[in-house]
C-alpha positions as CSV (number, residue, x, y, z in Angstrom):
1,M,-2.4,-23.0,33.5
2,V,0.2,-25.4,32.1
3,L,-0.6,-24.3,28.5
4,A,-0.3,-20.6,29.5
5,T,3.0,-21.2,31.3
6,N,4.4,-23.0,28.3
7,S,2.9,-20.6,25.7
8,F,6.3,-19.4,24.5
9,F,7.4,-23.0,23.9
10,L,4.1,-23.7,22.0
11,C,4.6,-20.5,19.9
12,D,8.1,-21.5,19.2
13,T,7.0,-25.0,18.0
14,V,4.2,-23.5,15.8
15,L,6.7,-21.0,14.3
16,S,9.2,-23.9,13.6
17,L,6.4,-25.9,11.9
18,N,5.5,-22.8,9.9
19,N,9.1,-22.3,8.9
20,A,9.4,-25.9,7.8
21,F,6.3,-25.6,5.6
22,T,7.5,-22.3,4.2
23,E,10.9,-23.9,3.3
24,S,9.1,-26.7,1.6
25,I,7.2,-24.2,-0.6
26,K,10.5,-22.4,-1.4
27,I,12.1,-25.7,-2.4
28,A,9.1,-26.6,-4.6
29,G,9.2,-23.2,-6.1
30,K,12.9,-23.5,-6.8
31,Q,12.4,-26.8,-8.5
32,I,9.7,-25.2,-10.7
33,T,11.6,-22.0,-11.6
34,N,15.3,-22.9,-11.0
35,K,15.5,-19.7,-9.0
36,E,15.2,-18.8,-5.3
37,I,11.7,-17.8,-4.3
38,N,11.9,-14.7,-2.2
39,F,11.4,-10.9,-2.4
40,K,15.1,-10.4,-3.4
41,A,14.6,-12.4,-6.6
42,F,11.3,-10.6,-7.2
43,N,13.0,-7.2,-6.6
44,E,15.7,-8.1,-9.1
45,I,13.1,-8.9,-11.7
46,V,11.3,-5.6,-11.1
47,I,14.6,-3.6,-11.3
48,N,15.5,-5.3,-14.6
49,L,12.0,-4.6,-15.9
50,E,12.2,-0.9,-14.9
51,E,15.6,-0.5,-16.7
52,H,13.9,-1.5,-20.0
53,M,10.9,0.9,-19.5
54,E,10.7,4.3,-21.0
55,K,11.4,7.4,-18.9
56,D,8.2,9.1,-19.9
57,N,5.8,9.1,-16.9
58,V,2.7,9.6,-19.1
59,S,3.2,6.5,-21.2
60,L,1.9,3.0,-20.2
61,D,5.4,2.1,-19.1
62,G,5.5,5.2,-16.9
63,I,2.1,4.3,-15.3
64,I,3.3,0.8,-14.7
65,K,6.6,2.0,-13.2
66,G,4.6,4.3,-10.8
67,F,2.3,1.5,-9.8
68,I,5.2,-0.8,-9.1
69,S,6.9,1.9,-7.0
70,F,3.8,2.7,-5.0
71,G,2.9,-1.0,-4.7
72,A,6.4,-1.9,-3.4
73,I,6.3,0.8,-0.7
74,T,2.8,-0.3,0.4
75,L,3.9,-3.9,0.5
76,V,6.8,-3.1,2.8
77,I,4.5,-1.3,5.2
78,N,2.0,-4.1,5.1
79,Y,4.6,-6.8,5.8
80,A,6.2,-4.7,8.6
81,V,2.8,-4.5,10.3
82,R,2.2,-8.2,9.8
83,Y,5.6,-9.0,11.4
84,V,5.0,-6.8,14.4
85,T,1.5,-8.4,14.8
86,I,3.0,-11.8,15.0
87,I,5.5,-10.6,17.6
88,F,2.7,-9.0,19.6
89,G,0.7,-12.2,19.3
90,I,3.6,-14.2,20.8
91,I,4.1,-11.7,23.6
92,I,0.4,-11.9,24.7
93,S,0.2,-15.6,24.2
94,P,0.1,-16.5,27.9
95,L,-2.8,-14.1,28.5
96,A,-4.6,-15.2,25.3
97,I,-4.4,-18.8,26.3
98,M,-5.7,-18.0,29.8
99,F,-8.7,-16.4,28.2
100,A,-9.7,-19.8,26.8
101,C,-10.6,-20.9,30.4
102,S,-13.9,-19.0,30.6
103,D,-16.9,-18.9,28.3
104,V,-17.0,-15.2,28.7
105,T,-13.5,-14.6,27.4
106,K,-13.2,-17.5,25.0
107,G,-14.0,-15.2,22.1
108,I,-10.8,-13.2,22.8
109,F,-8.8,-16.5,22.6
110,K,-10.5,-17.5,19.3
111,S,-9.7,-14.0,17.9
112,W,-6.0,-14.4,18.9
113,I,-5.8,-17.9,17.4
114,R,-7.4,-16.6,14.2
115,M,-5.1,-13.7,14.0
116,M,-2.0,-15.9,14.4
117,I,-3.2,-18.5,11.8
118,I,-4.0,-15.8,9.3
119,N,-0.7,-14.0,9.7
120,L,1.3,-17.3,9.5
121,C,-0.6,-18.6,6.5
122,F,-0.2,-15.3,4.7
123,Q,3.5,-16.1,4.2
124,W,2.7,-19.3,2.3
125,I,0.3,-17.7,-0.1
126,V,2.7,-14.9,-0.8
127,L,5.4,-17.4,-1.7
128,V,3.1,-19.2,-4.1
129,L,2.2,-15.9,-5.7
130,L,5.9,-15.0,-6.1
131,I,6.4,-18.2,-8.1
132,I,4.3,-16.8,-11.0
133,P,6.5,-13.9,-12.1
134,I,9.7,-15.5,-11.2
135,S,8.9,-18.5,-13.4
136,F,8.6,-16.4,-16.5
137,K,11.3,-16.9,-19.1
138,E,10.5,-13.8,-21.2
139,Q,10.9,-10.8,-18.9
140,S,10.8,-7.9,-21.3
141,G,7.4,-8.1,-23.0
142,D,4.2,-6.3,-22.2
143,W,2.6,-9.4,-20.8
144,F,5.3,-9.7,-18.3
145,K,4.7,-6.1,-17.2
146,I,1.1,-7.0,-16.7
147,I,2.0,-10.1,-14.7
148,I,4.2,-7.9,-12.4
149,V,1.5,-5.4,-11.9
150,G,-1.1,-8.1,-11.3
151,T,1.2,-9.8,-8.8
152,I,1.8,-6.6,-6.9
153,Y,-1.9,-5.9,-6.9
154,L,-2.7,-9.4,-5.6
155,L,-0.1,-9.1,-2.9
156,Y,-1.5,-5.7,-1.9
157,K,-5.1,-7.1,-1.9
158,M,-4.1,-10.4,-0.3
159,N,-4.7,-9.0,3.2
160,Q,-8.3,-8.3,2.5
161,F,-8.7,-11.6,0.6
162,I,-7.3,-13.7,3.4
163,Q,-9.3,-11.8,6.0
164,E,-12.5,-12.6,4.0
165,I,-11.6,-16.3,3.8
166,F,-10.3,-17.0,7.3
167,G,-12.7,-14.5,8.9
168,K,-15.6,-16.8,8.1
169,I,-14.1,-19.6,10.2
170,T,-16.3,-20.1,13.2
171,D,-16.8,-22.7,15.9
172,Y,-18.8,-25.5,14.2
173,N,-20.0,-27.1,17.4
174,H,-21.3,-23.8,18.8
175,S,-23.3,-23.1,15.6
176,V,-24.7,-26.6,15.6
177,D,-25.8,-26.3,19.3
178,R,-27.7,-23.1,18.4
179,K,-29.6,-24.8,15.7
180,I,-30.6,-27.7,17.9
181,F,-31.8,-25.6,20.8
C-alpha cells in the first residue's frame, strides 16, 4: 500500500534517473560529434540534404526524398504514441503497483513494468542512433544519403526490435521453479 500511495514519487524518481542517463548520452555524443544530439540537429541535416537533391521524383534522389518524408511523419506519430504511453503508465502506476500484491494479477504488474522500461530505454537507443548521421563530416555524398535512409529505417523499426529484445524478459525464478517441480 505504501508503494502504491507513493507511486507518483517513485515514477518521478525513475524519470529523473532516466533523464540523467539521457543527458549523459547527449554529452558523450556531443563530445564525439561536436554537435548537439537531438532531432533538431538531425532535422537540419535532413533539410540540408534535401536542398542538394534533384527535384525529379523518379530518380534515386527523389525516392530517397520521399522515403525521408514518409519516415519523418511516421517517426513523429510513433514518438507521440510512446510519449502518451509513458504518461498513461504514470497515471495508472498506483493501480499497477497494487496488482503486484496478488499472484493472480502479478502478470499485469509485470506487463506495466516491462512497458515502462521499454518506453524509457527506447530514448537512449534513439540518441545513440542519432549520433551516427550527425557525426558525418561529408554530408553531400551518396553514402550519406544511404546513412540517413538507414537511420530513419532503423528508427522506424526500432519499436519492433526493442519489443523483441525486451519482450523475452521473463521472471527467472518462476521459470526455474517450473523446471524443478
